[in-house]
C-alpha positions, 0 to 999 in steps of 0.5 A: 464526469467522475474524477479518475479511475486510478491514481499513482503515487511514487517515491524514490527510497534509499534502500534496495528493492528487495528490502522495501518489498519485504517490509511492504509485504509484511502484514505486521507492518501495515498498521505503521503506514496505511491510514486505512488500516490502523489498529490491525488484527491479523488472523492465523491465515494472514487475513488482516482486519484494520480500522480507518484512521479517517472514519473508523470504518473497518476493512479486510485485507489479504496481501498477495505478494509476487516476490519475483516481480516485486509486486503486491496486490492488496485485496480489500473489502468489507466481506472477507469472502469478496475481497478485490485487488484494489490497491497494487504496490510495485517496487522497481530496483534503482538500477532499472531507472538509472538510480543506484543498487541501494535505491528503489522506486516505490509505487502505489496504484489505486483503482476507484470503485464505482461506489466510491464518491468524490470525497472518499476518492480524494481522501484515498489519493491524498492518503497514498501520497502521504503514505509513500512519504511515511514509508520512505521515512520509516525505511530510511530511518531504520524504524521499519 
């Protein structure tokens, strides 16, 4: 039996939801927090090519953002013509969950592909846990 088909990592960020969303939707920021897409190259049409910090593999990313709902789908894949929305990010305004207006909840959701072995899946879930902490730190310290 496989270990999970999805993973969720959430963290409270001391910043308004719109601010958090804006930073996470910006392809130019991806290399600052995503361990799977460091050393990014961004094409004129917004397609991102990144390098994994873990194994040096390269992956394409297209960011699909829904500003009204504060949701981002990260479409990923080795072939830029066959990208799938495997990572989703949602920013929930603090007031929706009893926090202040200058707070928000940042949530990463990942779906496991059938091609992903247990080691690769564990690496991805651990990375998302740490990426959430890193994003919080970058935003709250004003570095991002």
